[in-house]
Kinemage of the C-alpha trace (Angstrom):
@kinemage 1
@onewidth
@group {chain A} dominant
@subgroup {mainchain}
@vectorlist {calphas} color= white
{ca met a 1} P 95.910 71.545 69.531
{ca lys a 2} L 93.843 73.706 71.882
{ca leu a 3} L 95.460 75.572 74.762
{ca lys a 4} L 93.695 73.663 77.542
{ca gln a 5} L 94.498 70.356 75.862
{ca leu a 6} L 98.187 71.265 75.655
{ca glu a 7} L 98.258 72.369 79.300
{ca gly a 8} L 96.584 69.118 80.336
{ca tyr a 9} L 99.214 67.000 78.590
{ca leu a 10} L 102.078 69.077 79.995
{ca gly a 11} L 100.755 68.550 83.506
{ca glu a 12} L 102.226 65.040 83.237
{ca val a 13} L 105.816 66.272 82.733
{ca ala a 14} L 107.951 65.247 85.753
{ca ala a 15} L 109.818 68.047 87.547
{ca phe a 16} L 113.131 68.240 89.476
{ca lys a 17} L 113.635 65.562 92.134
{ca asn a 18} L 116.397 67.421 93.988
{ca pro a 19} L 116.468 71.006 92.654
{ca lys a 20} L 119.739 72.919 92.990
{ca val a 21} L 119.339 76.395 94.432
{ca gln a 22} L 122.588 77.741 92.922
{ca leu a 23} L 121.278 76.881 89.458
{ca glu a 24} L 117.991 78.597 90.370
{ca gln a 25} L 116.056 75.505 89.391
{ca tyr a 26} L 112.381 76.368 89.587
{ca pro a 27} L 110.070 74.266 87.408
{ca thr a 28} L 108.282 75.927 84.510
{ca thr a 29} L 104.620 75.139 85.146
{ca ala a 30} L 102.385 73.500 82.562
{ca his a 31} L 100.237 76.639 82.699
{ca leu a 32} L 103.137 78.901 81.693
{ca ala a 33} L 104.679 76.531 79.165
{ca ala a 34} L 101.382 75.985 77.376
{ca arg a 35} L 100.800 79.716 77.021
{ca val a 36} L 104.300 80.419 75.751
{ca leu a 37} L 104.239 77.750 73.044
{ca tyr a 38} L 100.572 78.153 72.121
{ca thr a 39} L 101.066 81.897 71.635
{ca ala a 40} L 104.274 81.396 69.669
{ca glu a 41} L 102.508 79.085 67.216
{ca ser a 42} L 98.895 80.268 67.051
{ca thr a 43} L 99.717 83.992 66.832
{ca phe a 44} L 103.066 84.034 65.028
{ca gly a 45} L 103.595 80.604 63.427
{ca asp a 46} L 107.028 80.310 65.044
{ca ile a 47} L 106.927 76.621 66.101
{ca asp a 48} L 105.273 74.275 63.589
{ca gly a 49} L 107.882 72.961 61.143
{ca lys a 50} L 110.630 75.025 62.795
{ca ala a 51} L 114.010 74.134 64.291
{ca val a 52} L 113.812 75.200 67.945
{ca val a 53} L 116.411 75.590 70.696
{ca asp a 54} L 115.504 75.560 74.404
{ca leu a 55} L 118.189 77.167 76.572
{ca gly a 56} L 118.331 75.997 80.184
{ca cys a 57} L 115.814 73.306 79.333
{ca gly a 58} L 115.737 71.751 82.802
{ca cys a 59} L 113.380 68.771 82.827
{ca gly a 60} L 112.244 69.438 79.266
{ca met a 61} L 108.890 71.185 79.775
{ca leu a 62} L 109.312 73.791 77.011
{ca ser a 63} L 111.085 71.348 74.676
{ca ile a 64} L 108.237 68.848 74.933
{ca ala a 65} L 105.668 71.621 74.466
{ca ala a 66} L 107.481 72.732 71.291
{ca ala a 67} L 107.470 69.171 69.954
{ca met a 68} L 103.755 68.854 70.670
{ca met a 69} L 103.099 72.104 68.800
{ca gly a 70} L 104.768 70.704 65.682
{ca ala a 71} L 108.459 71.687 65.814
{ca cys a 72} L 110.464 69.640 63.310
{ca ser a 73} L 113.444 69.523 65.698
{ca val a 74} L 114.211 70.719 69.211
{ca val a 75} L 117.581 70.918 70.961
{ca gly a 76} L 117.394 71.321 74.744
{ca ile a 77} L 120.564 72.577 76.414
{ca asp a 78} L 121.254 72.448 80.147
{ca val a 79} L 124.308 72.283 82.405
{ca asp a 80} L 122.797 69.860 84.932
{ca ser a 81} L 123.059 66.131 84.252
{ca asp a 82} L 120.380 65.281 86.841
{ca ala a 83} L 117.857 67.565 85.148
{ca leu a 84} L 118.741 66.149 81.741
{ca glu a 85} L 118.210 62.611 83.029
{ca ile a 86} L 114.656 63.546 84.036
{ca ala a 87} L 114.189 65.391 80.744
{ca gln a 88} L 115.166 62.260 78.810
{ca glu a 89} L 112.653 60.213 80.786
{ca asn a 90} L 109.967 62.799 80.027
{ca ile a 91} L 110.845 62.814 76.335
{ca glu a 92} L 110.547 59.049 76.170
{ca glu a 93} L 107.270 59.103 78.101
{ca phe a 94} L 105.831 61.590 75.596
{ca glu a 95} L 107.346 59.637 72.667
{ca val a 96} L 109.056 62.669 71.105
{ca glu a 97} L 112.587 61.187 70.970
{ca glu a 98} L 112.737 61.642 67.215
{ca val a 99} L 112.151 65.378 67.596
{ca val a 100} L 113.897 66.392 70.839
{ca glu a 101} L 117.647 66.083 71.385
{ca leu a 102} L 119.384 66.991 74.642
{ca met a 103} L 122.824 68.515 75.123
{ca gln a 104} L 124.761 69.013 78.342
{ca ala a 105} L 126.647 72.301 78.204
{ca ser a 106} L 127.087 75.569 80.062
{ca leu a 107} L 126.261 78.766 78.202
{ca cys a 108} L 128.317 80.880 80.597
{ca his a 109} L 131.532 80.781 82.552
{ca glu a 110} L 133.269 83.032 85.039
{ca ala a 111} L 134.872 86.027 83.401
{ca ala a 112} L 138.449 87.139 83.961
{ca ser a 113} L 137.101 89.833 86.273
{ca ala a 114} L 136.072 87.971 89.420
{ca gly a 115} L 132.406 87.854 90.299
{ca ser a 116} L 131.039 88.270 86.780
{ca leu a 117} L 129.907 85.904 84.044
{ca glu a 118} L 130.381 85.901 80.292
{ca leu a 119} L 129.117 83.790 77.406
{ca asp a 120} L 131.061 80.687 76.458
{ca asn a 121} L 131.694 81.665 72.848
{ca gln a 122} L 133.221 78.262 72.086
{ca leu a 123} L 129.695 76.902 72.501
{ca val a 124} L 127.588 79.831 71.301
{ca thr a 125} L 129.495 80.943 68.192
{ca pro a 126} L 129.301 77.595 66.298
{ca met a 127} L 125.537 77.543 66.964
{ca lys a 128} L 124.934 81.032 65.587
{ca gly a 129} L 121.898 81.068 63.299
{ca lys a 130} L 121.411 77.286 63.530
{ca phe a 131} L 117.777 77.541 64.687
{ca asp a 132} L 114.606 79.267 63.578
{ca thr a 133} L 113.201 79.935 67.046
{ca ala a 134} L 114.538 80.040 70.605
{ca ile a 135} L 112.515 79.436 73.772
{ca leu a 136} L 113.764 79.878 77.323
{ca asn a 137} L 112.908 80.391 80.958
{ca pro a 138} L 116.357 81.482 82.155
{ca pro a 139} L 117.624 81.827 85.733
{ca phe a 140} L 116.626 85.218 87.157
{ca gly a 141} L 120.205 85.867 88.294
{ca thr a 142} L 119.319 86.467 91.943
{ca lys a 143} L 121.800 84.054 93.554
{ca pro a 144} L 125.427 85.014 94.356
{ca gly a 145} L 127.612 84.581 91.294
{ca asn a 146} L 124.637 84.575 88.914
{ca lys a 147} L 124.275 88.308 88.344
{ca gly a 148} L 123.440 89.045 84.715
{ca ile a 149} L 122.919 85.409 83.737
{ca asp a 150} L 119.389 86.149 82.516
{ca val a 151} L 120.768 88.689 80.033
{ca leu a 152} L 123.499 86.309 78.859
{ca phe a 153} L 120.948 83.550 78.192
{ca leu a 154} L 118.846 86.004 76.198
{ca gln a 155} L 121.889 87.188 74.250
{ca ala a 156} L 122.818 83.592 73.398
{ca ala a 157} L 119.266 82.916 72.232
{ca cys a 158} L 119.341 85.961 69.959
{ca ser a 159} L 122.565 84.682 68.426
{ca met a 160} L 121.336 81.138 67.854
{ca ala a 161} L 117.905 81.937 66.383
{ca thr a 162} L 117.410 83.546 62.981
{ca gly a 163} L 113.781 84.307 63.815
{ca ala a 164} L 111.954 84.898 67.072
{ca val a 165} L 113.062 84.448 70.682
{ca tyr a 166} L 110.507 83.795 73.426
{ca ser a 167} L 111.717 84.326 76.976
{ca leu a 168} L 110.305 84.731 80.496
{ca his a 169} L 111.790 87.448 82.701
{ca lys a 170} L 110.929 89.332 85.865
{ca thr a 171} L 108.667 92.256 85.017
{ca ser a 172} L 110.969 94.495 87.070
{ca thr a 173} L 113.735 94.009 84.473
{ca arg a 174} L 111.549 94.946 81.467
{ca asp a 175} L 112.937 98.400 80.673
{ca tyr a 176} L 116.537 97.210 80.984
{ca leu a 177} L 115.965 94.207 78.706
{ca val a 178} L 114.171 96.260 76.057
{ca lys a 179} L 117.187 98.590 75.889
{ca lys a 180} L 119.576 95.624 75.766
{ca ala a 181} L 117.618 94.069 72.910
{ca glu a 182} L 117.755 97.325 70.973
{ca ser a 183} L 121.531 97.460 71.425
{ca trp a 184} L 121.724 93.982 69.837
{ca gly a 185} L 119.564 95.086 66.887
{ca phe a 186} L 116.378 93.383 68.101
{ca glu a 187} L 112.818 94.523 68.609
{ca cys a 188} L 111.399 93.458 71.973
{ca asp a 189} L 107.657 93.149 72.599
{ca val a 190} L 105.901 92.233 75.833
{ca leu a 191} L 103.305 89.668 74.786
{ca ala a 192} L 101.855 89.015 78.242
{ca glu a 193} L 102.258 89.716 81.942
{ca leu a 194} L 102.076 86.422 83.804
{ca lys a 195} L 102.387 84.973 87.307
{ca phe a 196} L 105.244 82.542 87.911
{ca asp a 197} L 104.237 80.295 90.797
{ca val a 198} L 107.293 79.417 92.899
{ca pro a 199} L 106.428 76.635 95.386
{ca met a 200} L 108.187 76.028 98.698
{ca met a 201} L 111.222 74.096 97.422
{ca tyr a 202} L 114.233 75.232 99.434
{ca lys a 203} L 115.031 75.566 103.140
{ca phe a 204} L 115.115 79.365 102.997
{ca his a 205} L 111.545 79.507 101.650
{ca lys a 206} L 109.155 80.665 104.368
{ca lys a 207} L 105.916 80.678 102.359
{ca lys a 208} L 104.135 77.734 100.764
{ca ala a 209} L 104.159 79.516 97.411
{ca val a 210} L 105.037 82.910 95.957
{ca asp a 211} L 103.763 84.448 92.740
{ca ile a 212} L 106.437 86.358 90.826
{ca glu a 213} L 105.369 88.799 88.126
{ca val a 214} L 107.016 87.875 84.841
{ca asp a 215} L 106.868 89.115 81.249
{ca leu a 216} L 106.659 86.892 78.215
{ca leu a 217} L 108.998 88.651 75.803
{ca arg a 218} L 109.208 88.147 72.041
{ca leu a 219} L 112.380 89.374 70.371
{ca gln a 220} L 113.067 89.454 66.660
{ca pro a 221} L 115.768 91.067 64.510
{ca lys a 222} L 114.919 94.584 63.398
{ca arg a 223} L 113.966 94.850 59.755
{ca lys a 224} L 116.623 96.581 57.707
{ca gln a 225} L 115.522 99.821 56.148
{ca val a 226} L 115.500 99.719 52.343
């Protein structure tokens, strides 16, 4: 499938009806989703015939894109039941029910030390190495109580996938995330610098739209030296 064709199809994916600001629910655009999945498959062969997990799947944009690019199975995980309801409708509309499965779960919970988050290992540990590839557009972690959530999502993805992880993050966090990835035993490459279009969705938004600079990161386990 060609890039423009994929983007055209994904333009029909329904977005959030009542987005929740605390969950930092901003829709992944068809433009971004198409480029993430097209690159993952056409350049690296990480989607076709692979088991894929989509963390913080929202309304299913990346999950559906993965299915359209030939994934043999996709599991989309999100904490929000309203988003998952829309995702299920999208999946049925695109007729990929046999490929995409949805799960309601939270990857993180409040740590013992107030004001910080930690991974829910009861969820993450049993899913370690269960997938070939992980895809995600995690919360940026800018809202109160969400600090570090972007890193935790990325860490969970690295645990669940035996192969590559594709993730979108603010360009301003690049150096920090590269160092984090190295500490986990992963190589981290910046595949592209992109613009994430955030429309006027919430009451505190004063502009019709804002472009946020984001990196498309590809992480993979470091090769062991022989």
